[in-house]
N, C-alpha and C positions, 0 to 999 in steps of 0.2 A: 519238342524233341521228345517229350513225354507221349500227346493227344497222338501219333503216328506209329507209337511202337517203336518209338528207333534210340532206347537207352540205352540201353544194353549197346548199341552199335557209338552209343553220344561213351561214355563211358571210358566204356576199348579204344575210341578216339583220343581222349584225353589222356587215359592211362600212357599212350604211347607219345603221346605227346611231354608230358617229363620225362621219359624216360629215356627222347631221345637231347632236350634239353639233359638232365645231368650225363649223357656220353658224351654230349659237347665238352660240356664244361669239364671231368675228362679231360680231354683234348687237347683242350686250355688249356689247362695242371697241369700234363704227364709226354705230353707232347704223343699218349701210347692212346691207343683204342680198345677199349670197352666193351666188350661185345654182346656175351652172357650178360643173363639176366641176373645171374650171383653175383658177375666180376662187374657189372655197373654198382651194382647193390653194398656190395663189400666196399670199396673202391674211392665212392665218392662219399660211402661211413670214414672213411680212413685221410679223406683228401680236408674234409670237415667236420671231424668232431673238436678239434677245441680254434676252429673262425665262430669270434663273435658275431663277422658278419655274414650271415650265414642263417638259419633262419633252422631252426631248431627243432620245429614239426616239418621242416622239409626232411630232414636226415632219414627220415626211416619211410618213407612212402611205399620206398621198390619192395619192406617188407611185408608189406601189406596188405597188396597186392600183387592180385598171378597174373603173368601172358592167359 
């Protein structure tokens, strides 16, 4: 990807993979759909803040990135 200057596309695709995984997790746990960046961010944090099985390093991923 880097050698053909697709690093931005690769980063964007990786971000959306995480975003959609978070949406799926939220949907599975609540039966609801979080559609916005802020909605996914806050709901993912709420659902995982006391969950010892969820890697703490993954929680803030939405806060660090922007679409």
